[in-house]
C-alpha positions as CSV (number, residue, x, y, z in Angstrom):
1,M,29.8,-13.0,59.0
2,S,26.0,-13.1,59.2
3,L,23.8,-13.8,56.3
4,E,22.4,-10.5,56.5
5,D,25.8,-8.9,56.7
6,K,26.8,-11.4,53.6
7,A,23.3,-10.1,51.8
8,K,24.3,-6.1,52.8
9,N,27.7,-6.7,51.0
10,A,26.6,-8.4,47.8
11,V,23.8,-5.7,47.2
12,D,26.6,-2.9,47.5
13,K,28.9,-4.8,45.0
14,V,25.8,-5.7,42.7
15,S,24.7,-2.5,43.1
16,G,27.9,-0.5,42.6
17,K,28.8,-2.7,39.3
18,A,25.5,-1.6,38.0
19,K,25.9,2.1,38.5
20,E,29.5,1.7,36.8
21,A,28.0,-0.2,33.8
22,E,25.6,2.6,33.5
23,G,28.0,5.0,33.9
24,K,30.0,3.5,31.3
25,A,27.4,3.5,28.6
26,T,26.0,6.9,29.4
27,G,29.7,8.5,29.5
28,D,28.7,9.7,33.1
29,K,32.0,9.4,34.2
30,A,30.9,11.0,38.0
31,R,28.1,7.6,37.8
32,E,31.1,5.4,36.8
33,A,33.2,6.4,39.2
34,Q,30.4,6.0,42.0
35,G,29.7,2.7,41.2
36,K,33.3,1.9,41.4
37,A,33.3,3.0,45.1
38,E,30.1,1.6,46.0
39,G,31.8,-1.8,44.4
40,L,34.7,-1.2,47.0
41,V,32.8,-0.9,49.8
42,G,31.0,-3.5,49.3
43,K,34.4,-5.8,49.0
44,A,35.8,-3.9,51.9
45,K,32.9,-4.9,54.0
46,D,33.8,-8.5,53.6
47,K,37.4,-8.7,54.1
48,L,36.3,-6.2,57.3
49,A,33.8,-9.0,58.3
50,D,36.9,-11.9,57.2
51,A,39.0,-10.2,59.4
52,K,36.8,-9.8,62.3
53,D,35.8,-13.2,62.0
54,A,39.3,-14.4,62.3
55,A,40.0,-12.5,65.3
56,K,37.2,-14.3,67.1
57,D,38.5,-17.3,66.0
58,V,41.8,-17.2,67.2
59,V,40.5,-15.2,70.5
60,D,38.1,-18.4,70.9
61,D,41.1,-20.5,71.0
62,L,43.2,-18.8,73.1
63,K,40.4,-19.2,75.7
64,D,39.9,-23.0,74.9
65,K,44.0,-23.6,75.9
66,L,43.6,-21.1,79.0
67,D,40.7,-23.4,80.2
68,N,42.6,-26.5,79.3
């Protein structure tokens, strides 16, 4: 995962936490839910990027084995 992707995902997670906390503090259930959803999007993007990196590693390993 690129550094830029990590930063974007971290922004989603932090922003989500802030919105969730704001919603809890003000009693705004919609804002709280929006924050939770945004945080989950950031986490999902991290997991997707990790899976993509793992798949790339497997493909690279297979290519190396086929070349030898």
